[in-house]
C-alpha positions in Angstrom: 147.0 10.4 67.5 144.2 12.8 67.5 142.4 15.4 65.4 142.5 19.4 66.2 138.7 18.7 66.4 139.1 16.2 69.3 141.8 18.3 70.8 139.4 21.3 70.8 136.4 19.1 71.9 138.6 17.5 74.9 139.2 21.2 76.5 135.9 22.0 76.2 135.1 19.1 78.2 138.2 19.8 80.3 136.7 23.3 81.1 133.0 22.2 81.6 134.6 19.5 84.2 136.3 22.0 86.2 133.4 24.3 86.5 131.3 21.9 87.4 133.3 20.0 90.1 133.9 23.7 91.1 130.3 24.0 91.8 130.1 20.9 93.7 128.5 18.4 90.9 129.4 15.0 90.9 130.4 13.8 87.7 129.3 10.3 87.2 130.8 7.4 85.2 128.0 7.8 82.5 128.0 11.1 82.3 132.1 10.8 81.4 130.9 8.4 78.9 128.7 10.9 76.9 131.6 13.2 77.2 134.2 11.1 76.1 131.6 10.1 72.9 132.0 13.9 72.5 135.2 14.6 72.6 135.8 11.3 69.8 133.1 13.1 67.3 130.5 10.4 67.8 128.2 12.4 69.0 127.6 16.4 68.6 127.4 18.9 71.0 123.6 19.1 70.8 123.6 15.3 71.3 125.7 15.3 73.8 124.0 18.0 76.1 120.7 15.7 75.3 122.3 12.6 76.5 123.4 14.4 79.6 120.6 16.0 80.6 118.7 13.2 80.2 120.5 11.1 83.3 119.2 13.8 85.5 115.3 13.1 84.6 112.7 15.4 83.5 114.3 18.4 82.8 114.5 21.3 80.0 116.1 20.1 76.6 118.7 21.7 74.1 116.7 23.7 71.7 119.6 25.3 69.3 123.0 26.2 69.3 124.1 29.6 69.5 127.8 30.3 68.8 129.0 27.3 70.4 126.2 27.6 73.2 123.2 24.9 73.7 120.2 27.1 74.4 117.7 25.6 77.0 114.1 25.8 76.8 111.4 24.4 79.2 109.3 21.0 77.9 
């Protein structure tokens, strides 16, 4: 049984994945494992963003969370 928070996180991840696929982004198994951890509540949204960005190599890192959106800044 899933909690309302898990359901909400799962909806958010499905929407993000759909958007990424429309843009032609390939979702790797490593990225999916991170998204699964977020949906399960093991990690929060900022930690999820940091993990996903780390898969891409040196990139901007999440700075703050504003209204449910991660704001990025250059490292």
